[in-house]
C-alpha positions in Angstrom: 1.3 60.2 -66.7 0.3 57.9 -63.9 -3.3 58.9 -64.3 -3.2 58.0 -68.0 -1.7 54.6 -67.3 -4.3 53.8 -64.7 -7.1 54.8 -67.1 -5.6 52.7 -69.8 -5.3 49.7 -67.5 -8.9 50.1 -66.4 -10.1 50.2 -70.0 -8.2 47.0 -70.8 -9.7 45.2 -67.8 -13.2 46.4 -68.9 -12.7 45.1 -72.4 -11.4 41.8 -71.2 -14.4 41.3 -68.9 -16.9 42.3 -71.6 -15.2 39.8 -74.0 -15.4 37.0 -71.4 -19.1 37.7 -70.8 -19.8 37.7 -74.5 -18.0 34.4 -74.9 -19.9 32.9 -71.9 -23.2 34.0 -73.5 -22.3 32.7 -76.9 -21.5 29.3 -75.3 -24.8 29.2 -73.3 -27.0 29.9 -76.3 -26.4 26.6 -78.2 -26.9 24.6 -75.1 -30.4 26.1 -74.5 -31.3 25.6 -78.2 -30.0 22.1 -78.0 -32.2 21.5 -74.9 -35.2 22.9 -76.7 -34.6 20.7 -79.8 -33.9 17.6 -77.8 -37.1 18.0 -75.7 -39.7 15.7 -77.4 -43.1 17.2 -78.2 -46.1 15.7 -76.5 -47.7 13.0 -78.7 -51.3 13.5 -79.7 -53.4 10.8 -78.1 -55.1 8.4 -80.5 -58.9 8.7 -80.9 -61.2 5.7 -80.9 -64.4 6.3 -82.8 -67.1 3.7 -83.7 -68.5 4.4 -87.1 -71.9 3.0 -88.3 -73.4 3.2 -91.8 -77.2 2.6 -92.4 -78.3 2.0 -96.0 -81.7 1.3 -97.5 -81.7 -0.4 -100.9 -84.7 -0.7 -103.2 -84.9 -3.9 -105.3 -87.5 -5.8 -107.3 -89.4 -8.6 -105.6 -87.9 -11.2 -107.9 -84.3 -10.0 -107.3 -84.5 -9.3 -103.6 -83.5 -12.9 -102.4 -80.6 -12.9 -105.0 -79.4 -9.5 -103.9 -79.5 -10.4 -100.2 -77.5 -13.6 -100.8 -75.1 -11.8 -103.1 -74.1 -9.3 -100.3 -73.5 -12.1 -97.8 -71.4 -14.0 -100.4 -69.4 -10.8 -101.2 -68.7 -10.2 -97.5 -66.9 -13.5 -97.4 -64.4 -12.4 -100.1 -63.2 -9.3 -98.2 -62.2 -8.6 -94.6 -65.8 -8.6 -93.4 -68.0 -10.6 -91.0 -71.8 -11.0 -90.9 -73.3 -10.1 -87.5 -76.9 -10.8 -88.3 -79.1 -11.4 -91.3 -82.8 -12.0 -92.0 -85.2 -12.2 -95.0 -89.0 -12.5 -95.1 -91.2 -13.6 -98.0 -94.5 -12.0 -99.0 -97.3 -12.6 -96.6 -101.0 -11.7 -96.5 -100.3 -8.5 -94.7 -96.7 -7.7 -95.5 -94.3 -7.4 -98.5 -90.9 -9.2 -98.8 -88.0 -7.5 -97.0 -84.5 -8.3 -95.9 -81.8 -7.0 -93.6 -78.0 -7.6 -93.1 -75.7 -6.3 -90.4 -72.0 -6.4 -91.2 -68.6 -5.4 -89.8 -65.9 -4.5 -92.4 -62.5 -3.0 -92.2 -62.0 0.6 -93.3 -59.8 -0.6 -96.2 -62.6 -2.7 -97.7 -65.5 -0.3 -97.0 -65.3 1.3 -100.4 -65.4 -2.1 -102.1 -68.5 -3.0 -100.2 -70.3 0.2 -101.2 -69.4 -0.3 -104.9 -70.9 -3.8 -104.7 -74.1 -2.5 -103.0 -74.6 0.1 -105.6 -74.7 -2.6 -108.3 -77.4 -4.5 -106.4 -80.1 -1.9 -106.4 -81.0 1.7 -105.9 -79.6 3.1 -102.6 -82.3 5.5 -101.5 -81.0 6.3 -98.0 -77.5 6.4 -96.5 -77.0 7.5 -92.9 -73.6 7.8 -91.1 -73.3 7.8 -87.4 -70.1 8.3 -85.2 -69.7 7.6 -81.5 -66.7 8.6 -79.5 -65.2 5.7 -77.6 -61.8 7.1 -76.6 -62.6 7.6 -72.9 -64.0 4.1 -72.6 -61.0 2.5 -74.4 -58.5 4.4 -72.3 -60.3 3.5 -69.1 -60.5 -0.2 -70.1 -56.8 -0.3 -71.0 -55.8 1.3 -67.7 -58.0 -1.2 -65.8 -56.5 -4.1 -67.6 -53.0 -2.9 -66.8 -53.8 -2.4 -63.1 -55.4 -5.8 -62.9 -52.4 -7.5 -64.5 -50.1 -5.8 -62.1 -52.2 -6.8 -59.1 -52.5 -10.4 -60.3 -48.7 -10.7 -60.7 -48.3 -9.3 -57.2 -50.6 -11.9 -55.8 -48.8 -14.6 -57.6 -45.5 -13.4 -56.2 -47.0 -13.5 -52.7 -47.9 -17.1 -53.2 -44.3 -18.1 -53.9 -43.1 -16.8 -50.5 -42.2 -19.6 -48.1 -43.4 -17.6 -45.1 -47.0 -17.6 -46.3 -49.4 -19.2 -43.8 -52.3 -21.5 -44.8 -54.8 -18.8 -43.9 -53.0 -16.2 -46.0 -52.6 -18.7 -48.8 -56.4 -19.3 -48.9 -57.2 -15.6 -48.9 -54.7 -14.8 -51.6 -56.0 -17.6 -53.8 -59.6 -16.3 -53.3 -58.5 -12.7 -54.2 -56.5 -14.0 -57.1 -59.5 -15.8 -58.5 -61.6 -12.6 -58.2 -58.9 -10.5 -59.9 -58.6 -13.0 -62.7 -62.3 -13.0 -63.3 -62.3 -9.2 -63.5 -59.4 -9.3 -65.8 -61.1 -11.7 -68.2 -64.2 -9.5 -68.2 -62.1 -6.4 -69.0 -60.2 -8.2 -71.8 -63.5 -9.3 -73.3 -64.9 -5.8 -73.1 -61.7 -4.5 -74.8 -62.2 -7.0 -77.7 -65.7 -5.7 -78.2 -64.4 -2.1 -78.3 -61.7 -3.1 -80.7 -64.4 -4.6 -83.1 -66.4 -1.4 -82.8 -63.5 1.1 -83.3 -61.2 -0.8 -85.7 -64.0 -2.0 -88.0 -67.0 -0.2 -89.5 -70.5 -1.4 -88.9 -72.8 -1.5 -91.9 -76.6 -2.1 -91.6 -78.4 -2.8 -94.8 -82.2 -2.9 -95.2 -83.8 -4.2 -98.5 -87.2 -2.9 -99.5 -89.5 -3.2 -102.5 -90.4 -0.2 -104.6 -94.0 0.8 -104.1 -95.9 1.0 -107.4 -98.8 3.4 -107.8 -101.7 1.8 -109.6 -104.8 3.8 -110.7 -105.6 7.4 -111.2 -105.2 8.3 -107.5 -108.8 9.4 -106.8 -110.1 5.8 -106.2 -106.9 4.6 -104.6 -108.2 4.9 -101.0 -111.3 2.9 -102.0 -109.2 0.1 -103.5 -107.0 0.1 -100.4 -110.1 -0.1 -98.2 -111.5 -3.1 -100.2 -108.1 -4.8 -100.0 -108.0 -4.3 -96.3 -111.7 -5.2 -95.6 -110.9 -8.9 -95.4 -108.2 -8.4 -92.7 -110.5 -5.9 -90.8 -113.3 -8.5 -90.8 -111.0 -11.2 -89.7 -109.7 -9.0 -86.8 -113.2 -8.2 -85.7 -114.2 -11.8 -85.7 -111.1 -12.7 -83.8 -111.9 -10.0 -81.2 -115.5 -11.4 -80.9 -114.2 -14.9 -80.4 -111.8 -13.7 -77.7 -114.6 -11.9 -75.8 -116.9 -15.0 -76.0 -114.2 -17.3 -74.8 -113.4 -14.9 -71.9 -117.0 -14.7 -70.8 -117.8 -18.5 -71.0 -116.2 -19.4 -67.6 -118.2 -16.6 -65.9 -121.5 -18.0 -67.3 -121.1 -21.0 -65.0 -121.4 -18.6 -62.0 -123.7 -16.0 -63.5 -126.5 -18.3 -64.8 -127.1 -20.2 -61.5 -126.9 -17.0 -59.5 -129.5 -15.3 -61.7 -131.8 -18.3 -61.5 -131.6 -18.4 -57.7 -132.2 -14.6 -57.5 -135.3 -14.9 -59.7 -136.7 -17.7 -57.7 -136.1 -15.8 -54.4 -137.8 -12.7 -55.9 -140.9 -14.6 -57.0 -141.3 -16.2 -53.5 -140.8 -12.8 -51.9 -143.6 -11.3 -54.1 -146.0 -14.1 -53.3 -145.4 -13.7 -49.6 -146.1 -10.0 -49.8 -149.2 -10.6 -51.8 -150.6 -13.1 -49.2 -150.0 -10.8 -46.2 -152.2 -7.9 -47.6 -155.7 -8.0 -45.8 -158.8 -8.2 -47.9 -161.3 -5.3 -47.5 -165.0 -6.3 -46.5 -167.8 -5.7 -49.0 -170.0 -2.6 -48.6 -173.6 -3.2 -47.1 -176.4 -3.1 -49.6 -178.7 0.0 -49.5 -182.5 -0.3 -48.6 -184.6 -1.1 -51.6 -181.7 -2.6 -53.5 -181.8 -6.3 -53.7 -179.0 -8.1 -52.1 -176.9 -10.3 -54.4 
């Protein structure tokens, strides 16, 4: 009987301990899950990419100036800025052409492309991308460190225990840091323009028309270019003559002196040669 009571008590204690352990485990699981849920996931770093579009548009010679001006005018109606622009008229050796370099926001890029498609035939469209994330992150960190350093130097200047020597050195260092900070901020603005806006380079060309049957086309091109070839040859000849004229001032007198000296030398050699005596006349031959 005593053994059965002891076994029953042991069984009850074992069940109680298992229940407590199960309860403890059930309480610990929500805490771990809550910790996993509350832990923020690492944020993906923002990428900075400079995008550049290059387009070549074919237009007629009469419409090219109007098209060029129309693109510049349209750029002023959207979030766009003109970086550079140029246009050339027809010359003796070249056809008219034009070029425009723009910076436009990504939101208005499609509007710009739609307008360009109406101005002529887009025969080439090239897209380039350049990774700028590392440069932007380094520049931001440099600006942050320079600002912190500048503020520390300014705080040192406010201390009443600063000597005159230390004050001068701190001012010199503060000027140098401020100069570096201004340069870094300017560089960051340039990077912002390159990454937050899209660069668009547009080249305007004329469509080449093929005249003739094709067999005599090289002959026609040669006749057309003969005038420019003749002009280039004449220009080269003039250049050579102009380059030689200063040397003639030295060459002509030197040649004259050398010729005179050579003639004197020949005369001197001719006078120093001895004359041979005449052979005696044979008997019976009258002497002359």
